[in-house]
TIVO-2410 file (N, C-alpha, C; in nm, 3 decimals):
# residues 115
REC num residu      c1      c2      c3 atome chaine
REC   1      X  -1.367   1.411   0.953     N      A
REC   1      X  -1.330   1.532   0.882    CA      A
REC   1      X  -1.195   1.579   0.931     C      A
REC   2      X  -1.114   1.626   0.842     N      A
REC   2      X  -0.987   1.685   0.877    CA      A
REC   2      X  -1.010   1.835   0.891     C      A
REC   3      X  -1.020   1.883   1.016     N      A
REC   3      X  -1.053   2.023   1.038    CA      A
REC   3      X  -0.945   2.116   0.986     C      A
REC   4      X  -0.824   2.066   0.970     N      A
REC   4      X  -0.717   2.151   0.917    CA      A
REC   4      X  -0.722   2.160   0.764     C      A
REC   5      X  -0.814   2.091   0.701     N      A
REC   5      X  -0.824   2.094   0.556    CA      A
REC   5      X  -0.874   2.229   0.505     C      A
REC   6      X  -0.941   2.305   0.592     N      A
REC   6      X  -0.996   2.436   0.555    CA      A
REC   6      X  -0.947   2.540   0.654     C      A
REC   7      X  -0.898   2.651   0.601     N      A
REC   7      X  -0.862   2.764   0.686    CA      A
REC   7      X  -0.992   2.836   0.722     C      A
REC   8      X  -1.029   2.827   0.848     N      A
REC   8      X  -1.160   2.878   0.891    CA      A
REC   8      X  -1.171   3.029   0.878     C      A
REC   9      X  -1.062   3.102   0.894     N      A
REC   9      X  -1.065   3.248   0.878    CA      A
REC   9      X  -1.097   3.286   0.733     C      A
REC  10      X  -1.033   3.218   0.639     N      A
REC  10      X  -1.059   3.244   0.497    CA      A
REC  10      X  -1.204   3.211   0.463     C      A
REC  11      X  -1.253   3.099   0.514     N      A
REC  11      X  -1.391   3.058   0.487    CA      A
REC  11      X  -1.489   3.159   0.546     C      A
REC  12      X  -1.462   3.205   0.667     N      A
REC  12      X  -1.550   3.302   0.733    CA      A
REC  12      X  -1.550   3.435   0.657     C      A
REC  13      X  -1.434   3.477   0.607     N      A
REC  13      X  -1.426   3.600   0.528    CA      A
REC  13      X  -1.510   3.588   0.401     C      A
REC  14      X  -1.504   3.473   0.338     N      A
REC  14      X  -1.585   3.450   0.218    CA      A
REC  14      X  -1.733   3.457   0.251     C      A
REC  15      X  -1.773   3.394   0.360     N      A
REC  15      X  -1.914   3.399   0.401    CA      A
REC  15      X  -1.958   3.542   0.429     C      A
REC  16      X  -1.872   3.619   0.493     N      A
REC  16      X  -1.906   3.758   0.525    CA      A
REC  16      X  -1.919   3.840   0.398     C      A
REC  17      X  -1.829   3.818   0.304     N      A
REC  17      X  -1.830   3.896   0.180    CA      A
REC  17      X  -1.942   3.857   0.085     C      A
REC  18      X  -1.968   3.727   0.073     N      A
REC  18      X  -2.063   3.679  -0.028    CA      A
REC  18      X  -2.198   3.636   0.030     C      A
REC  19      X  -2.203   3.614   0.160     N      A
REC  19      X  -2.326   3.565   0.222    CA      A
REC  19      X  -2.322   3.414   0.235     C      A
REC  20      X  -2.365   3.368   0.350     N      A
REC  20      X  -2.357   3.225   0.382    CA      A
REC  20      X  -2.433   3.138   0.282     C      A
REC  21      X  -2.552   3.180   0.241     N      A
REC  21      X  -2.630   3.098   0.148    CA      A
REC  21      X  -2.562   3.086   0.012     C      A
REC  22      X  -2.505   3.197  -0.036     N      A
REC  22      X  -2.436   3.193  -0.164    CA      A
REC  22      X  -2.311   3.107  -0.157     C      A
REC  23      X  -2.242   3.113  -0.044     N      A
REC  23      X  -2.122   3.031  -0.025    CA      A
REC  23      X  -2.157   2.883  -0.030     C      A
REC  24      X  -2.270   2.847   0.026     N      A
REC  24      X  -2.314   2.707   0.019    CA      A
REC  24      X  -2.331   2.665  -0.127     C      A
REC  25      X  -2.392   2.751  -0.207     N      A
REC  25      X  -2.408   2.720  -0.350    CA      A
REC  25      X  -2.271   2.707  -0.417     C      A
REC  26      X  -2.180   2.798  -0.385     N      A
REC  26      X  -2.047   2.793  -0.444    CA      A
REC  26      X  -1.973   2.665  -0.405     C      A
REC  27      X  -1.983   2.629  -0.279     N      A
REC  27      X  -1.918   2.507  -0.231    CA      A
REC  27      X  -1.976   2.385  -0.300     C      A
REC  28      X  -2.108   2.379  -0.309     N      A
REC  28      X  -2.171   2.265  -0.375    CA      A
REC  28      X  -2.127   2.253  -0.521     C      A
REC  29      X  -2.113   2.368  -0.588     N      A
REC  29      X  -2.065   2.368  -0.727    CA      A
REC  29      X  -1.920   2.320  -0.733     C      A
REC  30      X  -1.837   2.369  -0.643     N      A
REC  30      X  -1.697   2.327  -0.638    CA      A
REC  30      X  -1.686   2.177  -0.616     C      A
REC  31      X  -1.762   2.126  -0.522     N      A
REC  31      X  -1.757   1.983  -0.492    CA      A
REC  31      X  -1.803   1.900  -0.612     C      A
REC  32      X  -1.898   1.953  -0.688     N      A
REC  32      X  -1.945   1.883  -0.807    CA      A
REC  32      X  -1.845   1.892  -0.922     C      A
REC  33      X  -1.775   2.005  -0.934     N      A
REC  33      X  -1.688   2.028  -1.050    CA      A
REC  33      X  -1.542   1.988  -1.028     C      A
REC  34      X  -1.496   1.986  -0.906     N      A
REC  34      X  -1.355   1.955  -0.880    CA      A
REC  34      X  -1.314   1.817  -0.931     C      A
REC  35      X  -1.398   1.714  -0.917     N      A
REC  35      X  -1.356   1.585  -0.972    CA      A
REC  35      X  -1.328   1.591  -1.122     C      A
REC  36      X  -1.401   1.676  -1.194     N      A
REC  36      X  -1.375   1.692  -1.337    CA      A
REC  36      X  -1.240   1.760  -1.359     C      A
REC  37      X  -1.206   1.856  -1.273     N      A
REC  37      X  -1.074   1.921  -1.284    CA      A
REC  37      X  -0.963   1.819  -1.258     C      A
REC  38      X  -0.984   1.732  -1.161     N      A
REC  38      X  -0.887   1.627  -1.133    CA      A
REC  38      X  -0.875   1.531  -1.251     C      A
REC  39      X  -0.988   1.500  -1.312     N      A
REC  39      X  -0.987   1.412  -1.429    CA      A
REC  39      X  -0.915   1.480  -1.546     C      A
REC  40      X  -0.935   1.611  -1.563     N      A
REC  40      X  -0.865   1.685  -1.668    CA      A
REC  40      X  -0.714   1.682  -1.647     C      A
REC  41      X  -0.672   1.694  -1.521     N      A
REC  41      X  -0.529   1.685  -1.492    CA      A
REC  41      X  -0.474   1.549  -1.534     C      A
REC  42      X  -0.545   1.443  -1.499     N      A
REC  42      X  -0.501   1.308  -1.535    CA      A
REC  42      X  -0.499   1.288  -1.686     C      A
REC  43      X  -0.603   1.336  -1.753     N      A
REC  43      X  -0.610   1.323  -1.899    CA      A
REC  43      X  -0.496   1.401  -1.966     C      A
REC  44      X  -0.469   1.520  -1.915     N      A
REC  44      X  -0.360   1.600  -1.971    CA      A
REC  44      X  -0.226   1.532  -1.949     C      A
REC  45      X  -0.209   1.472  -1.832     N      A
REC  45      X  -0.085   1.398  -1.803    CA      A
REC  45      X  -0.070   1.283  -1.901     C      A
REC  46      X  -0.176   1.209  -1.922     N      A
REC  46      X  -0.173   1.095  -2.014    CA      A
REC  46      X  -0.143   1.139  -2.157     C      A
REC  47      X  -0.203   1.252  -2.198     N      A
REC  47      X  -0.185   1.302  -2.334    CA      A
REC  47      X  -0.054   1.381  -2.350     C      A
REC  48      X   0.010   1.413  -2.238     N      A
REC  48      X   0.131   1.494  -2.246    CA      A
REC  48      X   0.102   1.638  -2.284     C      A
REC  49      X  -0.018   1.685  -2.253     N      A
REC  49      X  -0.062   1.820  -2.288    CA      A
REC  49      X  -0.030   1.915  -2.172     C      A
REC  50      X   0.085   1.980  -2.181     N      A
REC  50      X   0.133   2.067  -2.072    CA      A
REC  50      X   0.040   2.186  -2.048     C      A
REC  51      X  -0.011   2.246  -2.152     N      A
REC  51      X  -0.098   2.363  -2.136    CA      A
REC  51      X  -0.228   2.326  -2.065     C      A
REC  52      X  -0.290   2.218  -2.107     N      A
REC  52      X  -0.414   2.173  -2.042    CA      A
REC  52      X  -0.387   2.136  -1.896     C      A
REC  53      X  -0.273   2.075  -1.870     N      A
REC  53      X  -0.234   2.036  -1.735    CA      A
REC  53      X  -0.224   2.160  -1.646     C      A
REC  54      X  -0.156   2.262  -1.694     N      A
REC  54      X  -0.140   2.385  -1.615    CA      A
REC  54      X  -0.273   2.457  -1.596     C      A
REC  55      X  -0.356   2.461  -1.698     N      A
REC  55      X  -0.486   2.528  -1.685    CA      A
REC  55      X  -0.574   2.459  -1.581     C      A
REC  56      X  -0.578   2.327  -1.586     N      A
REC  56      X  -0.659   2.253  -1.489    CA      A
REC  56      X  -0.604   2.271  -1.348     C      A
REC  57      X  -0.473   2.268  -1.334     N      A
REC  57      X  -0.412   2.289  -1.203    CA      A
REC  57      X  -0.441   2.430  -1.152     C      A
REC  58      X  -0.435   2.528  -1.242     N      A
REC  58      X  -0.464   2.667  -1.205    CA      A
REC  58      X  -0.609   2.682  -1.156     C      A
REC  59      X  -0.702   2.624  -1.229     N      A
REC  59      X  -0.843   2.633  -1.191    CA      A
REC  59      X  -0.867   2.570  -1.055     C      A
REC  60      X  -0.810   2.453  -1.034     N      A
REC  60      X  -0.827   2.384  -0.906    CA      A
REC  60      X  -0.764   2.465  -0.794     C      A
REC  61      X  -0.646   2.521  -0.819     N      A
REC  61      X  -0.578   2.604  -0.719    CA      A
REC  61      X  -0.664   2.724  -0.681     C      A
REC  62      X  -0.710   2.797  -0.780     N      A
REC  62      X  -0.787   2.918  -0.755    CA      A
REC  62      X  -0.914   2.890  -0.677     C      A
REC  63      X  -0.986   2.788  -0.718     N      A
REC  63      X  -1.110   2.752  -0.649    CA      A
REC  63      X  -1.081   2.708  -0.506     C      A
REC  64      X  -0.980   2.628  -0.487     N      A
REC  64      X  -0.945   2.577  -0.355    CA      A
REC  64      X  -0.912   2.689  -0.258     C      A
REC  65      X  -0.830   2.781  -0.303     N      A
REC  65      X  -0.788   2.890  -0.216    CA      A
REC  65      X  -0.903   2.983  -0.181     C      A
REC  66      X  -0.999   2.996  -0.271     N      A
REC  66      X  -1.117   3.078  -0.243    CA      A
REC  66      X  -1.190   3.029  -0.118     C      A
REC  67      X  -1.196   2.898  -0.101     N      A
REC  67      X  -1.269   2.839   0.011    CA      A
REC  67      X  -1.181   2.813   0.133     C      A
REC  68      X  -1.053   2.843   0.122     N      A
REC  68      X  -0.963   2.819   0.235    CA      A
REC  68      X  -0.906   2.679   0.238     C      A
REC  69      X  -0.915   2.607   0.127     N      A
REC  69      X  -0.856   2.473   0.119    CA      A
REC  69      X  -0.709   2.491   0.081     C      A
REC  70      X  -0.632   2.535   0.180     N      A
REC  70      X  -0.495   2.577   0.156    CA      A
REC  70      X  -0.403   2.463   0.113     C      A
REC  71      X  -0.414   2.347   0.174     N      A
REC  71      X  -0.328   2.235   0.136    CA      A
REC  71      X  -0.359   2.191  -0.008     C      A
REC  72      X  -0.486   2.182  -0.041     N      A
REC  72      X  -0.526   2.146  -0.177    CA      A
REC  72      X  -0.476   2.251  -0.275     C      A
REC  73      X  -0.494   2.378  -0.241     N      A
REC  73      X  -0.448   2.485  -0.327    CA      A
REC  73      X  -0.298   2.484  -0.347     C      A
REC  74      X  -0.224   2.454  -0.240     N      A
REC  74      X  -0.078   2.450  -0.249    CA      A
REC  74      X  -0.031   2.337  -0.340     C      A
REC  75      X  -0.095   2.221  -0.328     N      A
REC  75      X  -0.057   2.108  -0.415    CA      A
REC  75      X  -0.088   2.139  -0.561     C      A
REC  76      X  -0.205   2.200  -0.585     N      A
REC  76      X  -0.242   2.236  -0.722    CA      A
REC  76      X  -0.146   2.342  -0.776     C      A
REC  77      X  -0.107   2.436  -0.691     N      A
REC  77      X  -0.012   2.540  -0.733    CA      A
REC  77      X   0.122   2.478  -0.773     C      A
REC  78      X   0.167   2.381  -0.697     N      A
REC  78      X   0.294   2.314  -0.732    CA      A
REC  78      X   0.287   2.254  -0.871     C      A
REC  79      X   0.174   2.190  -0.901     N      A
REC  79      X   0.158   2.129  -1.034    CA      A
REC  79      X   0.148   2.236  -1.142     C      A
REC  80      X   0.079   2.345  -1.111     N      A
REC  80      X   0.066   2.454  -1.208    CA      A
REC  80      X   0.203   2.512  -1.242     C      A
REC  81      X   0.282   2.539  -1.140     N      A
REC  81      X   0.412   2.602  -1.160    CA      A
REC  81      X   0.510   2.506  -1.226     C      A
REC  82      X   0.513   2.382  -1.179     N      A
REC  82      X   0.608   2.283  -1.228    CA      A
REC  82      X   0.571   2.234  -1.367     C      A
REC  83      X   0.442   2.219  -1.392     N      A
REC  83      X   0.398   2.162  -1.518    CA      A
REC  83      X   0.422   2.012  -1.521     C      A
REC  84      X   0.416   1.956  -1.637     N      A
REC  84      X   0.436   1.812  -1.650    CA      A
REC  84      X   0.577   1.772  -1.609     C      A
REC  85      X   0.586   1.668  -1.532     N      A
REC  85      X   0.717   1.615  -1.493    CA      A
REC  85      X   0.765   1.521  -1.604     C      A
REC  86      X   0.895   1.516  -1.620     N      A
REC  86      X   0.949   1.421  -1.720    CA      A
REC  86      X   0.919   1.278  -1.682     C      A
REC  87      X   0.903   1.256  -1.553     N      A
REC  87      X   0.874   1.122  -1.501    CA      A
REC  87      X   0.724   1.112  -1.470     C      A
REC  88      X   0.647   1.040  -1.551     N      A
REC  88      X   0.504   1.028  -1.526    CA      A
REC  88      X   0.471   0.974  -1.386     C      A
REC  89      X   0.560   0.894  -1.330     N      A
REC  89      X   0.535   0.840  -1.195    CA      A
REC  89      X   0.535   0.951  -1.091     C      A
REC  90      X   0.617   1.053  -1.110     N      A
REC  90      X   0.618   1.165  -1.017    CA      A
REC  90      X   0.486   1.240  -1.022     C      A
REC  91      X   0.433   1.261  -1.142     N      A
REC  91      X   0.303   1.325  -1.154    CA      A
REC  91      X   0.193   1.236  -1.097     C      A
REC  92      X   0.204   1.107  -1.116     N      A
REC  92      X   0.103   1.015  -1.061    CA      A
REC  92      X   0.099   1.027  -0.909     C      A
REC  93      X   0.215   1.035  -0.846     N      A
REC  93      X   0.219   1.052  -0.700    CA      A
REC  93      X   0.159   1.185  -0.660     C      A
REC  94      X   0.191   1.291  -0.733     N      A
REC  94      X   0.136   1.423  -0.702    CA      A
REC  94      X  -0.016   1.425  -0.719     C      A
REC  95      X  -0.065   1.358  -0.821     N      A
REC  95      X  -0.210   1.354  -0.844    CA      A
REC  95      X  -0.280   1.271  -0.737     C      A
REC  96      X  -0.216   1.168  -0.687     N      A
REC  96      X  -0.274   1.090  -0.578    CA      A
REC  96      X  -0.282   1.176  -0.451     C      A
REC  97      X  -0.178   1.253  -0.424     N      A
REC  97      X  -0.180   1.344  -0.309    CA      A
REC  97      X  -0.290   1.449  -0.327     C      A
REC  98      X  -0.308   1.496  -0.449     N      A
REC  98      X  -0.412   1.593  -0.478    CA      A
REC  98      X  -0.551   1.533  -0.454     C      A
REC  99      X  -0.571   1.409  -0.496     N      A
REC  99      X  -0.698   1.340  -0.471    CA      A
REC  99      X  -0.727   1.332  -0.322     C      A
REC 100      X  -0.627   1.298  -0.244     N      A
REC 100      X  -0.643   1.287  -0.099    CA      A
REC 100      X  -0.678   1.423  -0.039     C      A
REC 101      X  -0.605   1.526  -0.079     N      A
REC 101      X  -0.631   1.660  -0.027    CA      A
REC 101      X  -0.771   1.707  -0.067     C      A
REC 102      X  -0.813   1.675  -0.190     N      A
REC 102      X  -0.949   1.712  -0.233    CA      A
REC 102      X  -1.053   1.641  -0.146     C      A
REC 103      X  -1.037   1.513  -0.122     N      A
REC 103      X  -1.133   1.439  -0.041    CA      A
REC 103      X  -1.144   1.500   0.099     C      A
REC 104      X  -1.031   1.536   0.156     N      A
REC 104      X  -1.032   1.598   0.290    CA      A
REC 104      X  -1.101   1.735   0.286     C      A
REC 105      X  -1.067   1.815   0.188     N      A
REC 105      X  -1.128   1.948   0.175    CA      A
REC 105      X  -1.278   1.940   0.150     C      A
REC 106      X  -1.318   1.849   0.060     N      A
REC 106      X  -1.460   1.834   0.029    CA      A
REC 106      X  -1.538   1.792   0.153     C      A
REC 107      X  -1.485   1.698   0.228     N      A
REC 107      X  -1.553   1.653   0.351    CA      A
REC 107      X  -1.565   1.769   0.450     C      A
REC 108      X  -1.458   1.845   0.466     N      A
REC 108      X  -1.461   1.958   0.560    CA      A
REC 108      X  -1.560   2.065   0.513     C      A
REC 109      X  -1.560   2.094   0.384     N      A
REC 109      X  -1.653   2.194   0.331    CA      A
REC 109      X  -1.798   2.149   0.346     C      A
REC 110      X  -1.825   2.023   0.320     N      A
REC 110      X  -1.961   1.970   0.338    CA      A
REC 110      X  -2.006   1.987   0.483     C      A
REC 111      X  -1.916   1.957   0.575     N      A
REC 111      X  -1.949   1.972   0.716    CA      A
REC 111      X  -1.974   2.117   0.751     C      A
REC 112      X  -1.891   2.208   0.704     N      A
REC 112      X  -1.908   2.349   0.731    CA      A
REC 112      X  -2.040   2.402   0.675     C      A
REC 113      X  -2.079   2.352   0.559     N      A
REC 113      X  -2.199   2.404   0.494    CA      A
REC 113      X  -2.328   2.332   0.531     C      A
REC 114      X  -2.318   2.204   0.556     N      A
REC 114      X  -2.439   2.124   0.574    CA      A
REC 114      X  -2.445   2.052   0.708     C      A
REC 115      X  -2.342   2.072   0.788     N      A
REC 115      X  -2.340   2.010   0.920    CA      A
REC 115      X  -2.301   1.866   0.922     C      A
***
């Protein structure tokens, strides 16, 4: 697990505000749904659909930051703000980095929630 994948203060604040059991449910939902958000980003890139690309990036960013997955959230924010790149290879590299950050965040969140 990459312990730096999650900001522990942000995660603790969420647990305090929402309750540890509810946070586990939220995390499990995020882990189940985030791959679909990543797939939507890829599909939007392939289709050249800038609006869908930004919406998917926004959703991933918002969810990530809620749990303290700051690196993942920052990468998603970059894609949201920048939108589709004229060079599909640049977006492909960004999406690969996003996949890696998601895998690290998901592993860290699973450990935090389920040991």
